[in-house]
C-alpha positions as CSV (number, residue, x, y, z in Angstrom):
1,X,-20.2,12.1,11.1
2,X,-16.4,13.0,11.8
3,X,-14.3,10.5,13.4
4,X,-12.6,11.5,16.5
5,X,-8.9,11.7,16.6
6,X,-7.5,10.1,19.5
7,X,-3.7,10.3,19.1
8,X,-1.6,12.6,16.9
9,X,2.2,11.8,16.6
10,X,4.3,15.0,17.1
11,X,5.8,15.2,13.7
12,X,8.4,17.8,15.0
13,X,9.7,15.3,17.6
14,X,9.3,12.3,15.0
15,X,12.2,12.8,12.4
16,X,11.2,9.6,10.6
17,X,7.6,10.6,10.1
18,X,8.0,10.5,6.3
19,X,9.7,7.1,6.3
20,X,7.1,5.9,8.8
21,X,4.2,7.1,6.5
22,X,5.9,5.3,3.4
23,X,6.5,2.0,5.3
24,X,2.7,2.0,6.6
25,X,1.4,2.8,3.2
26,X,3.6,0.1,1.6
27,X,2.8,-2.6,4.2
28,X,-0.9,-1.8,4.9
29,X,-2.9,-4.9,5.3
30,X,0.1,-6.9,5.5
31,X,1.8,-5.8,8.8
32,X,0.1,-4.1,11.6
33,X,0.9,-0.4,11.8
34,X,2.2,-0.7,15.4
35,X,4.6,-3.6,14.2
36,X,5.8,-1.2,11.5
37,X,6.5,1.5,14.1
38,X,8.2,-0.8,16.4
39,X,10.6,-2.2,13.6
40,X,11.4,1.3,12.3
41,X,12.1,2.7,15.8
42,X,14.2,-0.3,16.6
43,X,16.2,0.0,13.4
44,X,16.6,3.8,14.0
45,X,17.6,3.2,17.5
46,X,20.5,0.8,16.5
47,X,22.2,3.8,14.7
48,X,24.9,5.7,16.4
49,X,24.6,9.1,14.6
50,X,21.6,11.4,14.6
51,X,18.8,10.9,12.0
52,X,19.6,13.0,8.8
53,X,17.9,13.1,5.4
54,X,20.7,10.8,4.1
55,X,20.6,8.3,7.1
56,X,16.7,8.1,6.6
57,X,17.4,6.2,3.2
58,X,19.5,3.4,5.1
59,X,17.0,3.3,7.9
60,X,14.1,2.9,5.6
61,X,15.9,0.2,3.6
62,X,16.7,-1.7,6.6
63,X,13.2,-1.6,8.2
64,X,11.6,-2.5,4.7
65,X,14.0,-5.7,4.6
66,X,12.9,-6.5,8.2
67,X,9.2,-6.1,7.4
68,X,9.5,-8.2,4.1
69,X,11.1,-10.9,6.1
70,X,8.6,-10.6,8.9
71,X,5.6,-10.7,6.5
72,X,7.3,-13.5,4.3
73,X,7.7,-15.6,7.3
74,X,3.9,-15.4,8.0
75,X,3.1,-16.4,4.4
76,X,1.7,-13.0,3.5
77,X,4.3,-11.5,1.1
78,X,6.7,-13.2,-1.3
79,X,8.3,-10.3,-3.0
80,X,9.0,-6.7,-1.9
81,X,7.6,-4.0,-4.3
């Protein structure tokens, strides 16, 4: 039986969808998906420029560092992949 889709993120409006998917894949089972989204959105909102392909690199790096730190403080992750 197929599962019912209850929410679809509008990819056209989410310039960070690829970063979001990468981080959720990387931290699956370690950090809740909602927390990953919150951290990524917070990091992106602190940038003064609009999101570009180039700025995504820095946004992803900063968000990943924050998530590693968050997971490390909970004793679930000792080293980022």
